[in-house]
BATOR-396702 format. One record per residue (C-alpha): residue in three letters; x negated, y negated, z. Coordinates in nm, 3 decimals. Last residue first. Layout:
N
@res=ala&u=X&v=Y&w=Z
...
This chain:
222
@res=val&u=13.918&v=0.649&w=-1.173
@res=gly&u=13.988&v=0.801&w=-1.513
@res=thr&u=13.932&v=0.612&w=-1.833
@res=arg&u=14.145&v=0.629&w=-2.143
@res=lys&u=14.053&v=0.453&w=-2.465
@res=lys&u=14.287&v=0.275&w=-2.701
@res=asn&u=14.205&v=0.113&w=-3.032
@res=asn&u=14.440&v=-0.131&w=-3.207
@res=ser&u=14.276&v=-0.237&w=-3.531
@res=lys&u=14.353&v=-0.552&w=-3.730
@res=asn&u=13.987&v=-0.572&w=-3.833
@res=glu&u=13.787&v=-0.258&w=-3.772
@res=his&u=13.644&v=-0.183&w=-3.430
@res=lys&u=13.334&v=0.034&w=-3.459
@res=arg&u=13.289&v=0.290&w=-3.188
@res=asn&u=13.263&v=0.222&w=-2.820
@res=arg&u=12.992&v=0.202&w=-2.556
@res=asn&u=13.140&v=0.187&w=-2.206
@res=gly&u=12.960&v=-0.021&w=-1.944
@res=ile&u=13.145&v=0.058&w=-1.624
@res=asn&u=13.074&v=-0.207&w=-1.363
@res=lys&u=12.978&v=-0.185&w=-0.996
@res=lys&u=12.970&v=-0.482&w=-0.762
@res=gln&u=12.778&v=-0.573&w=-0.447
@res=glu&u=12.891&v=-0.879&w=-0.253
@res=thr&u=12.834&v=-1.256&w=-0.262
@res=ile&u=12.813&v=-1.322&w=-0.635
@res=asn&u=12.653&v=-1.614&w=-0.823
@res=glu&u=12.289&v=-1.515&w=-0.760
@res=asp&u=12.332&v=-1.206&w=-0.976
@res=phe&u=12.105&v=-0.902&w=-0.953
@res=glu&u=12.098&v=-0.586&w=-1.162
@res=val&u=11.999&v=-0.238&w=-1.041
@res=gly&u=11.836&v=-0.015&w=-1.301
@res=gln&u=11.582&v=0.167&w=-1.083
@res=ala&u=11.302&v=-0.074&w=-1.184
@res=lys&u=11.537&v=-0.356&w=-1.086
@res=gln&u=11.557&v=-0.209&w=-0.735
@res=glu&u=11.177&v=-0.206&w=-0.701
@res=glu&u=11.159&v=-0.564&w=-0.831
@res=val&u=11.419&v=-0.672&w=-0.575
@res=trp&u=11.224&v=-0.500&w=-0.296
@res=lys&u=10.904&v=-0.685&w=-0.390
@res=ser&u=11.090&v=-1.017&w=-0.397
@res=tyr&u=11.238&v=-0.939&w=-0.054
@res=glu&u=10.896&v=-0.859&w=0.094
@res=glu&u=10.747&v=-1.178&w=-0.050
@res=met&u=11.036&v=-1.392&w=0.071
@res=gln&u=11.021&v=-1.236&w=0.418
@res=gln&u=10.646&v=-1.306&w=0.437
@res=lys&u=10.699&v=-1.668&w=0.338
@res=met&u=10.969&v=-1.707&w=0.602
@res=gln&u=10.741&v=-1.559&w=0.868
@res=glu&u=10.459&v=-1.794&w=0.764
@res=ala&u=10.694&v=-2.093&w=0.781
@res=gln&u=10.812&v=-1.989&w=1.128
@res=gln&u=10.451&v=-1.963&w=1.252
@res=lys&u=10.362&v=-2.301&w=1.100
@res=trp&u=10.663&v=-2.462&w=1.267
@res=met&u=10.565&v=-2.315&w=1.604
@res=ala&u=10.204&v=-2.434&w=1.570
@res=met&u=10.314&v=-2.783&w=1.470
@res=ala&u=10.554&v=-2.800&w=1.766
@res=glu&u=10.282&v=-2.689&w=2.011
@res=glu&u=10.031&v=-2.940&w=1.874
@res=lys&u=10.282&v=-3.225&w=1.893
@res=ser&u=10.357&v=-3.140&w=2.254
@res=met&u=10.673&v=-2.982&w=2.377
@res=glu&u=10.984&v=-3.105&w=2.559
@res=ser&u=10.992&v=-3.419&w=2.343
@res=lys&u=11.070&v=-3.767&w=2.477
@res=asp&u=10.708&v=-3.885&w=2.480
@res=trp&u=10.657&v=-3.707&w=2.145
@res=asn&u=10.848&v=-3.974&w=1.957
@res=ile&u=10.830&v=-3.821&w=1.609
@res=asn&u=10.706&v=-4.031&w=1.318
@res=asp&u=10.355&v=-3.883&w=1.314
@res=trp&u=10.483&v=-3.527&w=1.276
@res=asp&u=10.671&v=-3.594&w=0.955
@res=pro&u=10.843&v=-3.258&w=0.948
@res=glu&u=10.743&v=-2.981&w=0.706
@res=glu&u=11.030&v=-2.885&w=0.479
@res=pro&u=11.160&v=-2.536&w=0.537
@res=met&u=11.105&v=-2.294&w=0.248
@res=glu&u=11.427&v=-2.210&w=0.073
@res=phe&u=11.528&v=-1.853&w=0.008
@res=lys&u=11.814&v=-1.739&w=-0.214
@res=gln&u=11.956&v=-1.388&w=-0.195
@res=leu&u=12.052&v=-1.226&w=-0.523
@res=pro&u=12.388&v=-1.053&w=-0.495
@res=met&u=12.391&v=-0.696&w=-0.628
@res=ile&u=12.510&v=-0.558&w=-0.959
@res=thr&u=12.521&v=-0.183&w=-1.013
@res=arg&u=12.594&v=-0.091&w=-1.374
@res=ile&u=12.739&v=0.255&w=-1.440
@res=lys&u=12.672&v=0.357&w=-1.799
@res=tyr&u=12.905&v=0.517&w=-2.052
@res=asn&u=12.913&v=0.727&w=-2.367
@res=glu&u=13.198&v=0.972&w=-2.312
@res=gly&u=13.140&v=1.328&w=-2.426
@res=glu&u=13.359&v=1.479&w=-2.154
@res=thr&u=13.565&v=1.224&w=-1.964
@res=pro&u=13.409&v=1.003&w=-1.699
@res=ile&u=13.532&v=0.985&w=-1.336
@res=tyr&u=13.469&v=0.642&w=-1.180
@res=glu&u=13.494&v=0.623&w=-0.802
@res=leu&u=13.720&v=0.384&w=-0.610
@res=asn&u=13.688&v=0.204&w=-0.273
@res=asn&u=13.434&v=-0.052&w=-0.395
@res=pro&u=13.654&v=-0.159&w=-0.686
@res=ile&u=13.498&v=-0.074&w=-1.026
@res=glu&u=13.446&v=-0.367&w=-1.261
@res=ile&u=13.510&v=-0.285&w=-1.625
@res=asn&u=13.263&v=-0.367&w=-1.902
@res=ile&u=13.360&v=-0.252&w=-2.252
@res=thr&u=13.077&v=-0.245&w=-2.507
@res=thr&u=13.104&v=-0.309&w=-2.880
@res=gly&u=12.862&v=-0.140&w=-3.119
@res=glu&u=13.023&v=-0.272&w=-3.434
@res=ala&u=13.287&v=-0.540&w=-3.470
@res=ser&u=13.454&v=-0.552&w=-3.813
@res=ile&u=13.520&v=-0.876&w=-3.999
@res=thr&u=13.858&v=-1.017&w=-4.096
@res=arg&u=13.966&v=-1.123&w=-3.749
@res=asn&u=14.241&v=-0.986&w=-3.526
@res=asn&u=14.039&v=-0.719&w=-3.347
@res=asn&u=14.256&v=-0.564&w=-3.079
@res=ile&u=14.132&v=-0.350&w=-2.790
@res=thr&u=14.362&v=-0.159&w=-2.556
@res=val&u=14.203&v=-0.007&w=-2.244
@res=ile&u=14.420&v=0.253&w=-2.075
@res=tyr&u=14.368&v=0.339&w=-1.709
@res=lys&u=14.428&v=0.664&w=-1.524
@res=leu&u=14.441&v=0.699&w=-1.144
@res=his&u=14.331&v=1.029&w=-1.002
@res=glu&u=14.418&v=1.152&w=-0.652
@res=gly&u=14.163&v=1.201&w=-0.373
@res=ala&u=14.319&v=0.941&w=-0.142
@res=lys&u=14.678&v=0.873&w=-0.238
@res=val&u=14.796&v=0.666&w=-0.529
@res=ser&u=15.121&v=0.469&w=-0.508
@res=ala&u=15.424&v=0.415&w=-0.729
@res=gly&u=15.625&v=0.089&w=-0.730
@res=glu&u=15.595&v=0.048&w=-1.104
@res=gly&u=15.456&v=0.357&w=-1.271
@res=leu&u=15.085&v=0.429&w=-1.275
@res=val&u=14.958&v=0.439&w=-1.630
@res=ser&u=14.710&v=0.163&w=-1.549
@res=glu&u=14.652&v=-0.123&w=-1.790
@res=leu&u=14.343&v=-0.302&w=-1.919
@res=lys&u=14.381&v=-0.538&w=-2.216
@res=ala&u=14.104&v=-0.637&w=-2.454
@res=asn&u=14.105&v=-0.906&w=-2.723
@res=leu&u=13.823&v=-0.890&w=-2.974
@res=val&u=13.707&v=-1.172&w=-3.199
@res=ala&u=13.488&v=-1.061&w=-3.488
@res=glu&u=13.273&v=-1.328&w=-3.641
@res=lys&u=13.236&v=-1.496&w=-3.977
@res=gly&u=12.949&v=-1.699&w=-4.111
@res=thr&u=12.816&v=-2.044&w=-4.035
@res=asn&u=12.899&v=-2.184&w=-4.374
@res=leu&u=12.690&v=-2.383&w=-4.620
@res=gly&u=12.735&v=-2.654&w=-4.875
@res=ile&u=12.691&v=-2.788&w=-5.225
@res=lys&u=12.927&v=-3.005&w=-5.428
@res=thr&u=12.827&v=-3.043&w=-5.791
@res=ala&u=12.678&v=-3.381&w=-5.866
@res=ile&u=12.881&v=-3.693&w=-5.948
@res=ala&u=12.778&v=-3.900&w=-6.250
@res=lys&u=12.847&v=-4.275&w=-6.270
@res=asp&u=12.899&v=-4.548&w=-6.528
@res=glu&u=12.881&v=-4.925&w=-6.560
@res=ile&u=12.924&v=-4.999&w=-6.930
@res=lys&u=12.690&v=-5.131&w=-7.195
@res=gly&u=12.796&v=-5.167&w=-7.557
@res=thr&u=13.016&v=-4.999&w=-7.817
@res=ser&u=12.749&v=-4.747&w=-7.914
@res=ile&u=12.678&v=-4.654&w=-7.553
@res=asn&u=12.416&v=-4.786&w=-7.314
@res=asn&u=12.523&v=-4.654&w=-6.974
@res=thr&u=12.436&v=-4.866&w=-6.672
@res=phe&u=12.387&v=-4.636&w=-6.376
@res=tyr&u=12.540&v=-4.489&w=-6.061
@res=ile&u=12.428&v=-4.141&w=-5.961
@res=gly&u=12.633&v=-3.945&w=-5.707
@res=tyr&u=12.553&v=-3.709&w=-5.425
@res=met&u=12.721&v=-3.412&w=-5.259
@res=glu&u=12.767&v=-3.259&w=-4.919
@res=phe&u=12.949&v=-2.966&w=-4.766
@res=ala&u=12.980&v=-2.813&w=-4.418
@res=lys&u=13.174&v=-2.503&w=-4.319
@res=asn&u=13.267&v=-2.348&w=-3.986
@res=glu&u=13.358&v=-1.981&w=-3.934
@res=tyr&u=13.130&v=-1.934&w=-3.633
@res=asp&u=13.054&v=-2.217&w=-3.394
@res=leu&u=12.769&v=-2.460&w=-3.451
@res=asn&u=12.501&v=-2.486&w=-3.183
@res=ala&u=12.272&v=-2.724&w=-3.375
@res=pro&u=12.374&v=-2.968&w=-3.648
@res=ala&u=12.257&v=-2.894&w=-4.006
@res=lys&u=11.968&v=-3.094&w=-4.146
@res=ala&u=11.961&v=-3.168&w=-4.519
@res=asn&u=11.630&v=-3.206&w=-4.698
@res=tyr&u=11.582&v=-3.387&w=-5.028
@res=ser&u=11.472&v=-3.312&w=-5.381
@res=phe&u=11.404&v=-3.512&w=-5.698
@res=lys&u=11.379&v=-3.450&w=-6.069
@res=phe&u=11.420&v=-3.701&w=-6.352
@res=val&u=11.470&v=-3.555&w=-6.697
@res=asp&u=11.461&v=-3.739&w=-7.029
@res=gly&u=11.681&v=-3.613&w=-7.314
@res=ser&u=11.831&v=-3.953&w=-7.392
@res=lys&u=11.610&v=-4.223&w=-7.252
@res=ile&u=11.603&v=-4.318&w=-6.888
@res=asp&u=11.536&v=-4.689&w=-6.865
@res=tyr&u=11.404&v=-4.838&w=-6.543
@res=asn&u=11.472&v=-5.204&w=-6.471
@res=lys&u=11.491&v=-5.135&w=-6.097
@res=phe&u=11.548&v=-4.781&w=-5.983
@res=val&u=11.702&v=-4.719&w=-5.638
@res=ile&u=11.692&v=-4.389&w=-5.445
@res=met&u=11.915&v=-4.373&w=-5.136
């Protein structure tokens, strides 16, 4: 708030000021925020003094629009039918964009079951993504050797410390070898995810532009 005390602004005078407005972080798309300010003053008019005000033009910003796509995966296999080994099973992916802005360069990711093989169609822009579980290692915590009652132990303190050190060295070596192997696999395009427990394969299918209100279908053979 800016307050003037006993300050007269004559007709034609200009007072300029500026201020910063901070927008909240992590706003979703298609949100709007506006603000304005008002000036309250004593207006000297010909009939006397009156309490007056002037309200500025509203200003604001918006976070922009986004495309929201809904995808549906269906097989063309009839109800109750079965697929034998070596036969083809066709899927249809239906994509709907119900917003007012187009989505460009969209990618469809479909997980491939371990017992199926993906068969691309001619000219299809796709990539097979192999995702493997990332194993976690935790170094064992060194015991508090001085707080162990060695009189009741089957081994001496020195023997236990030597054994623990040997196990820790083996664990460290396994971690280093595993980290090296992970980097080698990553260099070949394999991805790792610590939140999965078994290997997965995904189809990354690059699609054309999805206009608003569109209903695009793409067939994939598995």
